[in-house]
PDB file of N, CA, C and O in Angstrom, chain B, residues numbered from 101:
ATOM      1  N   SER B 101      70.958  45.781  81.772  1.00  0.00           N
ATOM      2  CA  SER B 101      70.895  47.310  81.757  1.00  0.00           C
ATOM      3  C   SER B 101      70.024  47.876  80.774  1.00  0.00           C
ATOM      4  O   SER B 101      69.498  47.143  79.937  1.00  0.00           O
ATOM      5  N   ALA B 102      69.808  49.181  80.794  1.00  0.00           N
ATOM      6  CA  ALA B 102      68.878  49.673  79.960  1.00  0.00           C
ATOM      7  C   ALA B 102      69.248  49.627  78.318  1.00  0.00           C
ATOM      8  O   ALA B 102      68.425  49.631  77.402  1.00  0.00           O
ATOM      9  N   LYS B 103      70.650  49.586  78.206  1.00  0.00           N
ATOM     10  CA  LYS B 103      71.381  49.637  77.024  1.00  0.00           C
ATOM     11  C   LYS B 103      71.569  48.351  76.491  1.00  0.00           C
ATOM     12  O   LYS B 103      72.039  48.212  75.362  1.00  0.00           O
ATOM     13  N   GLY B 104      71.220  47.321  77.253  1.00  0.00           N
ATOM     14  CA  GLY B 104      71.363  45.877  76.830  1.00  0.00           C
ATOM     15  C   GLY B 104      72.777  45.480  76.994  1.00  0.00           C
ATOM     16  O   GLY B 104      73.161  44.464  76.416  1.00  0.00           O
ATOM     17  N   ALA B 105      73.616  46.190  77.740  1.00  0.00           N
ATOM     18  CA  ALA B 105      75.136  45.920  77.902  1.00  0.00           C
ATOM     19  C   ALA B 105      75.459  45.594  79.454  1.00  0.00           C
ATOM     20  O   ALA B 105      74.742  45.993  80.372  1.00  0.00           O
ATOM     21  N   PHE B 106      76.495  44.907  79.611  1.00  0.00           N
ATOM     22  CA  PHE B 106      76.700  44.510  80.974  1.00  0.00           C
ATOM     23  C   PHE B 106      78.151  45.237  81.261  1.00  0.00           C
ATOM     24  O   PHE B 106      78.963  45.416  80.353  1.00  0.00           O
ATOM     25  N   LEU B 107      78.380  45.626  82.589  1.00  0.00           N
ATOM     26  CA  LEU B 107      79.536  46.166  83.121  1.00  0.00           C
ATOM     27  C   LEU B 107      80.268  45.124  83.892  1.00  0.00           C
ATOM     28  O   LEU B 107      79.850  44.895  85.027  1.00  0.00           O
ATOM     29  N   LEU B 108      81.325  44.436  83.442  1.00  0.00           N
ATOM     30  CA  LEU B 108      81.984  43.468  84.096  1.00  0.00           C
ATOM     31  C   LEU B 108      83.067  44.150  84.945  1.00  0.00           C
ATOM     32  O   LEU B 108      83.990  44.755  84.397  1.00  0.00           O
ATOM     33  N   LYS B 109      82.963  44.059  86.253  1.00  0.00           N
ATOM     34  CA  LYS B 109      83.810  44.488  87.128  1.00  0.00           C
ATOM     35  C   LYS B 109      85.100  43.704  87.430  1.00  0.00           C
ATOM     36  O   LYS B 109      86.194  44.240  87.602  1.00  0.00           O
ATOM     37  N   GLU B 110      84.873  42.450  87.475  1.00  0.00           N
ATOM     38  CA  GLU B 110      86.043  41.470  87.705  1.00  0.00           C
ATOM     39  C   GLU B 110      85.702  40.135  87.195  1.00  0.00           C
ATOM     40  O   GLU B 110      84.730  39.478  87.566  1.00  0.00           O
ATOM     41  N   ILE B 111      86.587  39.776  86.302  1.00  0.00           N
ATOM     42  CA  ILE B 111      86.390  38.447  85.653  1.00  0.00           C
ATOM     43  C   ILE B 111      87.840  37.840  85.546  1.00  0.00           C
ATOM     44  O   ILE B 111      88.843  38.553  85.497  1.00  0.00           O
ATOM     45  N   ASP B 112      87.866  36.491  85.514  1.00  0.00           N
ATOM     46  CA  ASP B 112      89.200  35.763  85.324  1.00  0.00           C
ATOM     47  C   ASP B 112      89.079  35.336  83.753  1.00  0.00           C
ATOM     48  O   ASP B 112      88.251  34.551  83.292  1.00  0.00           O
ATOM     49  N   LEU B 113      90.115  36.045  83.024  1.00  0.00           N
ATOM     50  CA  LEU B 113      90.412  35.625  81.635  1.00  0.00           C
ATOM     51  C   LEU B 113      91.460  34.462  81.392  1.00  0.00           C
ATOM     52  O   LEU B 113      92.597  34.509  81.861  1.00  0.00           O
ATOM     53  N   TRP B 114      91.054  33.568  80.732  1.00  0.00           N
ATOM     54  CA  TRP B 114      92.151  32.435  80.593  1.00  0.00           C
ATOM     55  C   TRP B 114      93.000  32.929  79.389  1.00  0.00           C
ATOM     56  O   TRP B 114      94.174  32.560  79.333  1.00  0.00           O
ATOM     57  N   GLU B 115      92.536  33.668  78.502  1.00  0.00           N
ATOM     58  CA  GLU B 115      93.302  34.004  77.275  1.00  0.00           C
ATOM     59  C   GLU B 115      92.798  35.438  76.883  1.00  0.00           C
ATOM     60  O   GLU B 115      91.583  35.630  76.933  1.00  0.00           O
ATOM     61  N   VAL B 116      93.565  36.386  76.526  1.00  0.00           N
ATOM     62  CA  VAL B 116      93.148  37.645  75.798  1.00  0.00           C
ATOM     63  C   VAL B 116      94.068  37.839  74.452  1.00  0.00           C
ATOM     64  O   VAL B 116      95.133  37.269  74.219  1.00  0.00           O
ATOM     65  N   SER B 117      93.442  38.710  73.698  1.00  0.00           N
ATOM     66  CA  SER B 117      94.288  39.126  72.573  1.00  0.00           C
ATOM     67  C   SER B 117      94.209  40.601  72.645  1.00  0.00           C
ATOM     68  O   SER B 117      93.151  41.125  72.295  1.00  0.00           O
ATOM     69  N   ILE B 118      95.128  41.294  73.027  1.00  0.00           N
ATOM     70  CA  ILE B 118      95.211  42.801  72.985  1.00  0.00           C
ATOM     71  C   ILE B 118      95.653  43.290  71.584  1.00  0.00           C
ATOM     72  O   ILE B 118      96.742  43.007  71.085  1.00  0.00           O
ATOM     73  N   VAL B 119      94.732  44.026  71.018  1.00  0.00           N
ATOM     74  CA  VAL B 119      94.980  44.658  69.629  1.00  0.00           C
ATOM     75  C   VAL B 119      95.040  46.109  69.587  1.00  0.00           C
ATOM     76  O   VAL B 119      94.610  46.845  70.474  1.00  0.00           O
ATOM     77  N   THR B 120      95.642  46.508  68.423  1.00  0.00           N
ATOM     78  CA  THR B 120      95.673  47.957  68.319  1.00  0.00           C
ATOM     79  C   THR B 120      94.337  48.580  67.986  1.00  0.00           C
ATOM     80  O   THR B 120      93.988  49.631  68.524  1.00  0.00           O
ATOM     81  N   MET B 121      93.616  47.970  67.141  1.00  0.00           N
ATOM     82  CA  MET B 121      92.360  48.332  66.592  1.00  0.00           C
ATOM     83  C   MET B 121      91.154  47.331  67.068  1.00  0.00           C
ATOM     84  O   MET B 121      90.918  46.344  66.371  1.00  0.00           O
ATOM     85  N   PRO B 122      90.548  47.530  68.009  1.00  0.00           N
ATOM     86  CA  PRO B 122      89.583  46.432  68.490  1.00  0.00           C
ATOM     87  C   PRO B 122      88.289  46.511  67.618  1.00  0.00           C
ATOM     88  O   PRO B 122      87.992  47.564  67.052  1.00  0.00           O
ATOM     89  N   ALA B 123      87.605  45.506  67.526  1.00  0.00           N
ATOM     90  CA  ALA B 123      86.471  45.431  66.703  1.00  0.00           C
ATOM     91  C   ALA B 123      85.400  46.508  67.566  1.00  0.00           C
ATOM     92  O   ALA B 123      84.795  47.398  66.969  1.00  0.00           O
ATOM     93  N   ASN B 124      85.284  46.309  68.877  1.00  0.00           N
ATOM     94  CA  ASN B 124      84.423  47.213  69.630  1.00  0.00           C
ATOM     95  C   ASN B 124      85.276  48.287  70.300  1.00  0.00           C
ATOM     96  O   ASN B 124      85.962  48.041  71.292  1.00  0.00           O
ATOM     97  N   THR B 125      85.212  49.420  69.755  1.00  0.00           N
ATOM     98  CA  THR B 125      86.013  50.593  70.202  1.00  0.00           C
ATOM     99  C   THR B 125      85.815  50.935  71.639  1.00  0.00           C
ATOM    100  O   THR B 125      86.678  51.547  72.267  1.00  0.00           O
ATOM    101  N   GLU B 126      84.570  50.507  72.222  1.00  0.00           N
ATOM    102  CA  GLU B 126      84.497  50.826  73.656  1.00  0.00           C
ATOM    103  C   GLU B 126      85.039  49.795  74.550  1.00  0.00           C
ATOM    104  O   GLU B 126      84.993  49.954  75.770  1.00  0.00           O
ATOM    105  N   ALA B 127      85.579  48.685  73.980  1.00  0.00           N
ATOM    106  CA  ALA B 127      86.291  47.729  74.894  1.00  0.00           C
ATOM    107  C   ALA B 127      87.577  48.281  75.325  1.00  0.00           C
ATOM    108  O   ALA B 127      88.351  48.754  74.492  1.00  0.00           O
ATOM    109  N   LYS B 128      87.881  48.246  76.692  1.00  0.00           N
ATOM    110  CA  LYS B 128      89.050  48.872  77.228  1.00  0.00           C
ATOM    111  C   LYS B 128      89.480  47.924  78.346  1.00  0.00           C
ATOM    112  O   LYS B 128      88.675  47.337  79.068  1.00  0.00           O
ATOM    113  N   ILE B 129      90.881  47.811  78.441  1.00  0.00           N
ATOM    114  CA  ILE B 129      91.431  47.101  79.585  1.00  0.00           C
ATOM    115  C   ILE B 129      91.712  48.199  80.603  1.00  0.00           C
ATOM    116  O   ILE B 129      92.435  49.141  80.278  1.00  0.00           O
ATOM    117  N   THR B 130      91.181  48.125  81.804  1.00  0.00           N
ATOM    118  CA  THR B 130      91.546  49.250  82.851  1.00  0.00           C
ATOM    119  C   THR B 130      92.530  48.801  83.947  1.00  0.00           C
ATOM    120  O   THR B 130      93.219  49.592  84.591  1.00  0.00           O
ATOM    121  N   GLU B 131      92.539  47.545  84.095  1.00  0.00           N
ATOM    122  CA  GLU B 131      93.547  46.938  85.241  1.00  0.00           C
ATOM    123  C   GLU B 131      93.802  45.373  85.061  1.00  0.00           C
ATOM    124  O   GLU B 131      92.968  44.535  84.720  1.00  0.00           O
ATOM    125  N   VAL B 132      94.991  45.197  85.331  1.00  0.00           N
ATOM    126  CA  VAL B 132      95.478  43.777  85.125  1.00  0.00           C
ATOM    127  C   VAL B 132      96.033  43.337  86.657  1.00  0.00           C
ATOM    128  O   VAL B 132      96.794  43.983  87.377  1.00  0.00           O
ATOM    129  N   LYS B 133      95.442  42.101  86.907  1.00  0.00           N
ATOM    130  CA  LYS B 133      95.934  41.645  88.402  1.00  0.00           C
ATOM    131  C   LYS B 133      96.581  40.326  87.986  1.00  0.00           C
ATOM    132  O   LYS B 133      95.948  39.542  87.278  1.00  0.00           O
ATOM    133  N   ALA B 134      97.668  40.087  88.349  1.00  0.00           N
ATOM    134  CA  ALA B 134      98.362  38.840  88.024  1.00  0.00           C
ATOM    135  C   ALA B 134      98.143  37.852  89.086  1.00  0.00           C
ATOM    136  O   ALA B 134      97.924  38.269  90.223  1.00  0.00           O
ATOM    137  N   SER B 135      98.177  36.553  88.844  1.00  0.00           N
ATOM    138  CA  SER B 135      98.054  35.459  89.839  1.00  0.00           C
ATOM    139  C   SER B 135      99.059  35.567  90.923  1.00  0.00           C
ATOM    140  O   SER B 135      98.817  35.280  92.095  1.00  0.00           O
ATOM    141  N   LEU B 136     100.259  36.018  90.452  1.00  0.00           N
ATOM    142  CA  LEU B 136     101.442  36.010  91.471  1.00  0.00           C
ATOM    143  C   LEU B 136     101.066  37.075  92.528  1.00  0.00           C
ATOM    144  O   LEU B 136     101.373  36.880  93.704  1.00  0.00           O
ATOM    145  N   GLN B 137     100.427  38.170  92.156  1.00  0.00           N
ATOM    146  CA  GLN B 137      99.912  39.127  93.313  1.00  0.00           C
ATOM    147  C   GLN B 137      99.019  38.448  94.281  1.00  0.00           C
ATOM    148  O   GLN B 137      99.019  38.869  95.437  1.00  0.00           O
ATOM    149  N   LYS B 138      98.261  37.455  93.959  1.00  0.00           N
ATOM    150  CA  LYS B 138      97.381  36.625  94.783  1.00  0.00           C
ATOM    151  C   LYS B 138      98.136  35.723  95.642  1.00  0.00           C
ATOM    152  O   LYS B 138      97.564  35.214  96.605  1.00  0.00           O
ATOM    153  N   GLY B 139      99.556  35.431  95.357  1.00  0.00           N
ATOM    154  CA  GLY B 139     100.205  34.537  96.015  1.00  0.00           C
ATOM    155  C   GLY B 139     100.334  33.077  95.374  1.00  0.00           C
ATOM    156  O   GLY B 139     101.010  32.141  95.802  1.00  0.00           O
ATOM    157  N   GLU B 140      99.490  33.120  94.205  1.00  0.00           N
ATOM    158  CA  GLU B 140      99.557  31.796  93.528  1.00  0.00           C
ATOM    159  C   GLU B 140     100.911  31.608  92.665  1.00  0.00           C
ATOM    160  O   GLU B 140     101.474  32.479  92.001  1.00  0.00           O
ATOM    161  N   ILE B 141     101.269  30.359  92.823  1.00  0.00           N
ATOM    162  CA  ILE B 141     102.448  30.098  91.912  1.00  0.00           C
ATOM    163  C   ILE B 141     101.909  29.254  90.650  1.00  0.00           C
ATOM    164  O   ILE B 141     101.232  28.232  90.755  1.00  0.00           O
ATOM    165  N   PRO B 142     102.323  29.852  89.426  1.00  0.00           N
ATOM    166  CA  PRO B 142     102.071  29.372  88.338  1.00  0.00           C
ATOM    167  C   PRO B 142     102.753  27.913  87.967  1.00  0.00           C
ATOM    168  O   PRO B 142     103.887  27.648  88.367  1.00  0.00           O
ATOM    169  N   PRO B 143     102.073  27.098  87.270  1.00  0.00           N
ATOM    170  CA  PRO B 143     102.789  25.805  87.005  1.00  0.00           C
ATOM    171  C   PRO B 143     104.019  25.900  86.094  1.00  0.00           C
ATOM    172  O   PRO B 143     104.042  26.759  85.212  1.00  0.00           O
ATOM    173  N   PRO B 144     105.006  25.082  86.265  1.00  0.00           N
ATOM    174  CA  PRO B 144     106.202  25.298  85.577  1.00  0.00           C
ATOM    175  C   PRO B 144     105.976  25.423  83.898  1.00  0.00           C
ATOM    176  O   PRO B 144     106.572  26.214  83.166  1.00  0.00           O
ATOM    177  N   SER B 145     105.028  24.499  83.517  1.00  0.00           N
ATOM    178  CA  SER B 145     104.931  24.802  81.982  1.00  0.00           C
ATOM    179  C   SER B 145     104.481  26.329  81.518  1.00  0.00           C
ATOM    180  O   SER B 145     104.742  26.795  80.409  1.00  0.00           O
ATOM    181  N   THR B 146     103.771  27.011  82.543  1.00  0.00           N
ATOM    182  CA  THR B 146     103.451  28.352  82.294  1.00  0.00           C
ATOM    183  C   THR B 146     104.665  29.145  82.221  1.00  0.00           C
ATOM    184  O   THR B 146     104.865  29.887  81.260  1.00  0.00           O
ATOM    185  N   VAL B 147     105.568  29.020  83.276  1.00  0.00           N
ATOM    186  CA  VAL B 147     106.621  29.808  83.381  1.00  0.00           C
ATOM    187  C   VAL B 147     107.757  29.563  82.216  1.00  0.00           C
ATOM    188  O   VAL B 147     108.436  30.494  81.783  1.00  0.00           O
ATOM    189  N   GLU B 148     107.868  28.422  81.831  1.00  0.00           N
ATOM    190  CA  GLU B 148     108.671  27.886  80.771  1.00  0.00           C
ATOM    191  C   GLU B 148     108.133  28.675  79.472  1.00  0.00           C
ATOM    192  O   GLU B 148     108.929  29.253  78.732  1.00  0.00           O
ATOM    193  N   LYS B 149     106.876  28.672  79.254  1.00  0.00           N
ATOM    194  CA  LYS B 149     106.374  29.307  78.006  1.00  0.00           C
ATOM    195  C   LYS B 149     106.471  30.855  78.175  1.00  0.00           C
ATOM    196  O   LYS B 149     106.633  31.481  77.128  1.00  0.00           O
ATOM    197  N   ALA B 150     106.400  31.521  79.262  1.00  0.00           N
ATOM    198  CA  ALA B 150     106.770  32.733  79.357  1.00  0.00           C
ATOM    199  C   ALA B 150     108.093  33.189  79.183  1.00  0.00           C
ATOM    200  O   ALA B 150     108.293  34.303  78.699  1.00  0.00           O
ATOM    201  N   LEU B 151     109.133  32.358  79.568  1.00  0.00           N
ATOM    202  CA  LEU B 151     110.467  32.654  79.314  1.00  0.00           C
ATOM    203  C   LEU B 151     110.647  32.614  77.892  1.00  0.00           C
ATOM    204  O   LEU B 151     111.313  33.512  77.376  1.00  0.00           O
ATOM    205  N   ARG B 152     110.129  31.667  77.148  1.00  0.00           N
ATOM    206  CA  ARG B 152     110.267  31.656  75.598  1.00  0.00           C
ATOM    207  C   ARG B 152     109.533  32.831  74.877  1.00  0.00           C
ATOM    208  O   ARG B 152     110.081  33.491  73.994  1.00  0.00           O
ATOM    209  N   GLU B 153     108.368  33.031  75.273  1.00  0.00           N
ATOM    210  CA  GLU B 153     107.440  34.022  74.506  1.00  0.00           C
ATOM    211  C   GLU B 153     107.809  35.450  75.061  1.00  0.00           C
ATOM    212  O   GLU B 153     107.891  36.350  74.226  1.00  0.00           O
ATOM    213  N   ALA B 154     108.033  35.743  76.350  1.00  0.00           N
ATOM    214  CA  ALA B 154     108.281  37.127  76.741  1.00  0.00           C
ATOM    215  C   ALA B 154     109.753  37.571  76.642  1.00  0.00           C
ATOM    216  O   ALA B 154     110.117  38.712  76.358  1.00  0.00           O
ATOM    217  N   LEU B 155     110.535  36.546  76.907  1.00  0.00           N
ATOM    218  CA  LEU B 155     111.987  36.950  77.208  1.00  0.00           C
ATOM    219  C   LEU B 155     112.841  36.464  75.942  1.00  0.00           C
ATOM    220  O   LEU B 155     114.018  36.787  75.780  1.00  0.00           O
ATOM    221  N   GLY B 156     112.186  35.734  75.152  1.00  0.00           N
ATOM    222  CA  GLY B 156     112.986  35.248  73.873  1.00  0.00           C
ATOM    223  C   GLY B 156     113.959  34.059  74.107  1.00  0.00           C
ATOM    224  O   GLY B 156     114.874  33.827  73.317  1.00  0.00           O
ATOM    225  N   PHE B 157     113.727  33.294  75.246  1.00  0.00           N
ATOM    226  CA  PHE B 157     114.738  32.145  75.513  1.00  0.00           C
ATOM    227  C   PHE B 157     114.292  31.256  74.338  1.00  0.00           C
ATOM    228  O   PHE B 157     113.164  31.278  73.845  1.00  0.00           O
ATOM    229  N   THR B 158     115.330  30.458  73.944  1.00  0.00           N
ATOM    230  CA  THR B 158     115.268  29.134  73.222  1.00  0.00           C
ATOM    231  C   THR B 158     114.433  28.114  74.189  1.00  0.00           C
ATOM    232  O   THR B 158     114.283  28.264  75.401  1.00  0.00           O
ATOM    233  N   ARG B 159     113.945  27.096  73.433  1.00  0.00           N
ATOM    234  CA  ARG B 159     113.356  25.959  74.270  1.00  0.00           C
ATOM    235  C   ARG B 159     114.387  25.278  75.185  1.00  0.00           C
ATOM    236  O   ARG B 159     114.088  24.979  76.341  1.00  0.00           O
ATOM    237  N   SER B 160     115.531  25.049  74.695  1.00  0.00           N
ATOM    238  CA  SER B 160     116.532  24.492  75.655  1.00  0.00           C
ATOM    239  C   SER B 160     116.939  25.439  76.727  1.00  0.00           C
ATOM    240  O   SER B 160     117.174  24.948  77.831  1.00  0.00           O
ATOM    241  N   GLN B 161     117.053  26.682  76.573  1.00  0.00           N
ATOM    242  CA  GLN B 161     117.243  27.650  77.616  1.00  0.00           C
ATOM    243  C   GLN B 161     116.229  27.662  78.665  1.00  0.00           C
ATOM    244  O   GLN B 161     116.507  27.637  79.864  1.00  0.00           O
ATOM    245  N   ALA B 162     115.021  27.700  78.179  1.00  0.00           N
ATOM    246  CA  ALA B 162     113.873  27.790  79.101  1.00  0.00           C
ATOM    247  C   ALA B 162     113.904  26.531  79.981  1.00  0.00           C
ATOM    248  O   ALA B 162     113.803  26.650  81.202  1.00  0.00           O
ATOM    249  N   LYS B 163     114.041  25.326  79.398  1.00  0.00           N
ATOM    250  CA  LYS B 163     114.113  24.082  80.016  1.00  0.00           C
ATOM    251  C   LYS B 163     115.289  24.121  81.018  1.00  0.00           C
ATOM    252  O   LYS B 163     115.099  23.857  82.205  1.00  0.00           O
ATOM    253  N   GLY B 164     116.484  24.446  80.542  1.00  0.00           N
ATOM    254  CA  GLY B 164     117.598  24.586  81.371  1.00  0.00           C
ATOM    255  C   GLY B 164     117.293  25.479  82.662  1.00  0.00           C
ATOM    256  O   GLY B 164     117.546  25.063  83.792  1.00  0.00           O
ATOM    257  N   PHE B 165     116.791  26.602  82.445  1.00  0.00           N
ATOM    258  CA  PHE B 165     116.471  27.524  83.481  1.00  0.00           C
ATOM    259  C   PHE B 165     115.557  26.977  84.452  1.00  0.00           C
ATOM    260  O   PHE B 165     115.745  27.192  85.649  1.00  0.00           O
ATOM    261  N   MET B 166     114.485  26.219  84.000  1.00  0.00           N
ATOM    262  CA  MET B 166     113.549  25.652  84.876  1.00  0.00           C
ATOM    263  C   MET B 166     114.220  24.448  85.688  1.00  0.00           C
ATOM    264  O   MET B 166     113.806  24.237  86.828  1.00  0.00           O
ATOM    265  N   SER B 167     115.134  23.730  85.210  1.00  0.00           N
ATOM    266  CA  SER B 167     115.744  22.688  85.882  1.00  0.00           C
ATOM    267  C   SER B 167     116.786  23.012  86.820  1.00  0.00           C
ATOM    268  O   SER B 167     116.997  22.365  87.845  1.00  0.00           O
ATOM    269  N   LYS B 168     117.512  24.148  86.406  1.00  0.00           N
ATOM    270  CA  LYS B 168     118.793  24.413  87.253  1.00  0.00           C
ATOM    271  C   LYS B 168     118.948  25.881  87.398  1.00  0.00           C
ATOM    272  O   LYS B 168     120.056  26.355  87.652  1.00  0.00           O
ATOM    273  N   GLY B 169     117.858  26.655  87.246  1.00  0.00           N
ATOM    274  CA  GLY B 169     117.783  28.125  87.674  1.00  0.00           C
ATOM    275  C   GLY B 169     118.694  28.844  86.707  1.00  0.00           C
ATOM    276  O   GLY B 169     119.012  28.295  85.652  1.00  0.00           O
ATOM    277  N   TYR B 170     119.184  30.212  87.066  1.00  0.00           N
ATOM    278  CA  TYR B 170     119.895  31.058  86.298  1.00  0.00           C
ATOM    279  C   TYR B 170     121.330  30.584  85.951  1.00  0.00           C
ATOM    280  O   TYR B 170     121.995  30.941  84.979  1.00  0.00           O
ATOM    281  N   SER B 171     121.713  29.634  87.014  1.00  0.00           N
ATOM    282  CA  SER B 171     123.167  29.194  86.698  1.00  0.00           C
ATOM    283  C   SER B 171     123.238  28.280  85.313  1.00  0.00           C
ATOM    284  O   SER B 171     124.244  28.160  84.614  1.00  0.00           O
ATOM    285  N   ALA B 172     122.127  27.748  85.107  1.00  0.00           N
ATOM    286  CA  ALA B 172     122.171  26.832  83.754  1.00  0.00           C
ATOM    287  C   ALA B 172     122.454  27.829  82.799  1.00  0.00           C
ATOM    288  O   ALA B 172     123.414  27.538  82.085  1.00  0.00           O
ATOM    289  N   LEU B 173     121.889  28.977  82.549  1.00  0.00           N
ATOM    290  CA  LEU B 173     122.210  29.891  81.435  1.00  0.00           C
ATOM    291  C   LEU B 173     123.614  30.276  81.427  1.00  0.00           C
ATOM    292  O   LEU B 173     124.256  30.197  80.380  1.00  0.00           O
ATOM    293  N   GLU B 174     124.191  30.724  82.606  1.00  0.00           N
ATOM    294  CA  GLU B 174     125.557  30.982  82.352  1.00  0.00           C
ATOM    295  C   GLU B 174     126.521  29.882  81.961  1.00  0.00           C
ATOM    296  O   GLU B 174     127.513  30.129  81.275  1.00  0.00           O
ATOM    297  N   GLN B 175     126.222  28.642  82.407  1.00  0.00           N
ATOM    298  CA  GLN B 175     126.868  27.633  82.047  1.00  0.00           C
ATOM    299  C   GLN B 175     126.967  27.268  80.559  1.00  0.00           C
ATOM    300  O   GLN B 175     128.031  26.947  80.028  1.00  0.00           O
ATOM    301  N   ARG B 176     125.668  27.344  79.856  1.00  0.00           N
ATOM    302  CA  ARG B 176     125.602  27.155  78.616  1.00  0.00           C
ATOM    303  C   ARG B 176     126.377  28.144  77.699  1.00  0.00           C
ATOM    304  O   ARG B 176     126.922  27.860  76.633  1.00  0.00           O
ATOM    305  N   GLU B 177     126.325  29.405  78.334  1.00  0.00           N
ATOM    306  CA  GLU B 177     127.300  30.383  77.483  1.00  0.00           C
ATOM    307  C   GLU B 177     128.640  30.050  77.710  1.00  0.00           C
ATOM    308  O   GLU B 177     129.430  30.133  76.770  1.00  0.00           O
ATOM    309  N   ALA B 178     129.038  29.662  78.885  1.00  0.00           N
ATOM    310  CA  ALA B 178     130.476  29.094  78.980  1.00  0.00           C
ATOM    311  C   ALA B 178     130.795  28.089  77.992  1.00  0.00           C
ATOM    312  O   ALA B 178     131.846  28.112  77.351  1.00  0.00           O
ATOM    313  N   ASP B 179     129.824  27.133  77.852  1.00  0.00           N
ATOM    314  CA  ASP B 179     130.108  25.839  76.994  1.00  0.00           C
ATOM    315  C   ASP B 179     130.062  26.402  75.503  1.00  0.00           C
ATOM    316  O   ASP B 179     130.763  25.875  74.640  1.00  0.00           O
ATOM    317  N   GLN B 180     129.327  27.353  75.246  1.00  0.00           N
ATOM    318  CA  GLN B 180     129.347  27.863  73.777  1.00  0.00           C
ATOM    319  C   GLN B 180     130.714  28.559  73.618  1.00  0.00           C
ATOM    320  O   GLN B 180     131.332  28.309  72.583  1.00  0.00           O
ATOM    321  N   GLU B 181     131.235  29.358  74.469  1.00  0.00           N
ATOM    322  CA  GLU B 181     132.605  29.923  74.390  1.00  0.00           C
ATOM    323  C   GLU B 181     133.727  28.946  74.087  1.00  0.00           C
ATOM    324  O   GLU B 181     134.504  29.050  73.139  1.00  0.00           O
ATOM    325  N   ASP B 182     133.720  27.888  75.094  1.00  0.00           N
ATOM    326  CA  ASP B 182     134.673  26.695  74.942  1.00  0.00           C
ATOM    327  C   ASP B 182     134.578  25.988  73.514  1.00  0.00           C
ATOM    328  O   ASP B 182     135.575  25.783  72.822  1.00  0.00           O
ATOM    329  N   ALA B 183     133.311  25.643  73.150  1.00  0.00           N
ATOM    330  CA  ALA B 183     133.242  25.129  71.682  1.00  0.00           C
ATOM    331  C   ALA B 183     133.742  26.167  70.732  1.00  0.00           C
ATOM    332  O   ALA B 183     134.594  25.803  69.921  1.00  0.00           O
ATOM    333  N   LEU B 184     133.350  27.364  70.714  1.00  0.00           N
ATOM    334  CA  LEU B 184     133.972  28.271  69.707  1.00  0.00           C
ATOM    335  C   LEU B 184     135.450  28.293  69.514  1.00  0.00           C
ATOM    336  O   LEU B 184     136.044  28.271  68.436  1.00  0.00           O
ATOM    337  N   GLN B 185     136.071  28.349  70.981  1.00  0.00           N
ATOM    338  CA  GLN B 185     137.550  28.286  70.999  1.00  0.00           C
ATOM    339  C   GLN B 185     138.070  27.009  70.314  1.00  0.00           C
ATOM    340  O   GLN B 185     139.016  27.040  69.527  1.00  0.00           O
ATOM    341  N   SER B 186     137.448  25.951  70.627  1.00  0.00           N
ATOM    342  CA  SER B 186     137.780  24.638  70.114  1.00  0.00           C
ATOM    343  C   SER B 186     137.756  24.599  68.512  1.00  0.00           C
ATOM    344  O   SER B 186     138.608  24.020  67.838  1.00  0.00           O
ATOM    345  N   LEU B 187     136.750  25.242  68.044  1.00  0.00           N
ATOM    346  CA  LEU B 187     136.472  25.373  66.592  1.00  0.00           C
ATOM    347  C   LEU B 187     137.582  26.188  65.910  1.00  0.00           C
ATOM    348  O   LEU B 187     138.052  25.880  64.815  1.00  0.00           O
ATOM    349  N   LYS B 188     137.983  27.297  66.668  1.00  0.00           N
ATOM    350  CA  LYS B 188     138.911  28.147  66.173  1.00  0.00           C
ATOM    351  C   LYS B 188     140.356  27.397  66.026  1.00  0.00           C
ATOM    352  O   LYS B 188     141.074  27.461  65.028  1.00  0.00           O
ATOM    353  N   SER B 189     140.627  26.686  67.202  1.00  0.00           N
ATOM    354  CA  SER B 189     141.891  25.925  67.181  1.00  0.00           C
ATOM    355  C   SER B 189     141.993  24.861  66.040  1.00  0.00           C
ATOM    356  O   SER B 189     143.040  24.670  65.420  1.00  0.00           O
ATOM    357  N   LEU B 190     140.874  24.207  65.816  1.00  0.00           N
ATOM    358  CA  LEU B 190     140.652  23.260  64.723  1.00  0.00           C
ATOM    359  C   LEU B 190     140.910  23.941  63.390  1.00  0.00           C
ATOM    360  O   LEU B 190     141.658  23.444  62.548  1.00  0.00           O
ATOM    361  N   LYS B 191     140.298  25.045  63.227  1.00  0.00           N
ATOM    362  CA  LYS B 191     140.306  25.745  61.976  1.00  0.00           C
ATOM    363  C   LYS B 191     142.045  26.258  61.840  1.00  0.00           C
ATOM    364  O   LYS B 191     142.653  26.220  60.770  1.00  0.00           O
ATOM    365  N   SER B 192     142.500  26.609  62.824  1.00  0.00           N
ATOM    366  CA  SER B 192     144.108  27.060  62.661  1.00  0.00           C
ATOM    367  C   SER B 192     145.038  25.931  62.337  1.00  0.00           C
ATOM    368  O   SER B 192     146.095  26.075  61.723  1.00  0.00           O
ATOM    369  N   ILE B 193     144.542  24.731  62.820  1.00  0.00           N
ATOM    370  CA  ILE B 193     145.440  23.653  62.346  1.00  0.00           C
ATOM    371  C   ILE B 193     145.281  23.206  61.005  1.00  0.00           C
ATOM    372  O   ILE B 193     146.220  22.709  60.383  1.00  0.00           O
ATOM    373  N   PHE B 194     144.033  23.369  60.480  1.00  0.00           N
ATOM    374  CA  PHE B 194     143.746  22.937  59.064  1.00  0.00           C
ATOM    375  C   PHE B 194     144.320  24.152  57.970  1.00  0.00           C
ATOM    376  O   PHE B 194     144.918  23.939  56.916  1.00  0.00           O
ATOM    377  N   VAL B 195     144.017  25.246  58.452  1.00  0.00           N
ATOM    378  CA  VAL B 195     144.281  26.580  57.537  1.00  0.00           C
ATOM    379  C   VAL B 195     145.740  26.958  57.900  1.00  0.00           C
ATOM    380  O   VAL B 195     146.421  27.536  57.053  1.00  0.00           O
ATOM    381  N   GLY B 196     146.156  26.715  58.890  1.00  0.00           N
ATOM    382  CA  GLY B 196     147.613  27.219  59.273  1.00  0.00           C
ATOM    383  C   GLY B 196     147.748  28.574  59.764  1.00  0.00           C
ATOM    384  O   GLY B 196     148.807  29.188  59.634  1.00  0.00           O
ATOM    385  N   LYS B 197     146.718  29.073  60.327  1.00  0.00           N
ATOM    386  CA  LYS B 197     146.839  30.457  60.757  1.00  0.00           C
ATOM    387  C   LYS B 197     146.444  30.468  62.421  1.00  0.00           C
ATOM    388  O   LYS B 197     146.463  31.524  63.053  1.00  0.00           O
TER     389      LYS B 197
END
């Protein structure tokens, strides 16, 4: 172009860093299209990473979710409650309360 700049109408970005104060103040993101919208299914490792980074899952929660689905999370919560009750029972035996 006359200004020595290019207008990129559509590109595939592998990684981006969205910042509050960009080095180039003219740089703007105007639209985001996800692979899912195109009917593509992301690899399991990508979904697992998204569960950890975007939703705050622990590594074991994300792996459990990927292997057994939502029910894996519910079961882990139930297991934690059972473990907590067992610890409270042990405490009452030793402390006498």
